[in-house]
C-alpha positions as CSV (number, residue, x, y, z in Angstrom):
1,X,13.5,-24.4,60.0
2,X,15.4,-22.3,62.5
3,X,19.2,-22.5,62.6
4,X,20.5,-23.6,65.9
5,X,24.0,-22.6,67.2
6,X,25.4,-24.0,70.4
7,X,27.9,-22.0,72.4
8,X,30.3,-23.6,74.9
9,X,31.2,-20.3,76.6
10,X,34.7,-21.8,77.0
11,X,36.5,-19.1,75.0
12,X,39.3,-17.3,76.8
13,X,39.0,-13.7,77.8
14,X,41.4,-11.1,76.4
15,X,42.8,-10.8,80.0
16,X,43.5,-14.5,80.1
17,X,45.2,-14.5,76.8
18,X,47.3,-11.5,77.8
19,X,48.4,-13.2,81.0
20,X,49.1,-16.5,79.1
21,X,51.2,-14.6,76.6
22,X,53.2,-12.7,79.2
23,X,53.8,-15.8,81.3
24,X,54.9,-17.8,78.3
25,X,57.2,-15.1,77.0
26,X,58.9,-14.8,80.3
27,X,59.3,-18.6,80.6
28,X,60.8,-18.7,77.1
29,X,63.3,-16.0,78.0
30,X,64.3,-17.8,81.2
31,X,64.5,-21.2,79.5
32,X,66.8,-19.8,76.7
33,X,68.9,-17.8,79.1
34,X,72.6,-18.7,78.6
35,X,73.6,-16.8,81.8
36,X,72.0,-19.5,84.1
37,X,74.3,-21.9,85.9
38,X,75.6,-24.7,83.8
39,X,73.7,-27.3,85.9
40,X,70.4,-25.5,85.1
41,X,71.0,-25.0,81.4
42,X,69.0,-27.5,79.3
43,X,71.1,-30.2,77.8
44,X,69.4,-30.1,74.5
45,X,71.2,-26.7,73.8
46,X,74.6,-28.2,74.5
47,X,76.8,-27.1,71.6
48,X,74.5,-24.3,70.4
49,X,76.2,-21.0,69.6
50,X,74.6,-17.8,70.9
51,X,73.3,-17.1,67.5
52,X,71.7,-20.5,67.1
53,X,70.1,-20.2,70.6
54,X,68.8,-16.7,69.8
55,X,67.4,-18.0,66.5
56,X,65.6,-20.9,68.3
57,X,64.2,-18.3,70.9
58,X,63.0,-16.0,68.1
59,X,61.3,-19.0,66.4
60,X,59.5,-20.0,69.7
61,X,58.3,-16.4,70.3
62,X,57.0,-16.2,66.7
63,X,55.1,-19.4,67.3
64,X,53.7,-18.1,70.6
65,X,52.6,-14.9,68.8
66,X,50.7,-16.9,66.1
67,X,49.0,-19.1,68.7
68,X,47.9,-16.1,70.7
69,X,46.7,-14.2,67.7
70,X,44.6,-17.3,66.7
71,X,43.2,-17.4,70.3
72,X,42.2,-13.7,70.1
73,X,40.6,-14.2,66.8
74,X,38.6,-17.3,68.1
75,X,37.5,-15.2,71.1
76,X,36.4,-12.3,68.9
77,X,34.6,-14.7,66.6
78,X,32.8,-16.3,69.5
79,X,31.7,-12.8,70.8
80,X,30.4,-11.8,67.4
81,X,28.5,-15.0,67.1
82,X,27.0,-14.7,70.5
83,X,26.0,-11.1,69.8
84,X,24.5,-12.1,66.3
85,X,22.6,-15.1,67.4
86,X,21.3,-14.0,70.9
């Protein structure tokens, strides 16, 4: 009996992942920027010190890194499977 593998072809391209990462990193930097006008600064950070804010930003960037690495691995795995089974 032959093994059947279905492919969705919905994996992201490396260019799409790079664009997502770049856009997300810029958005995080802007969101955590303490130099914006007080009316634009998110209320959830009220009372944070600069050290606490930078720690939160670092944590978010590390999470973004992990998500994008997993996306890259999934894309590479899909490419290998397509190459192997086709």
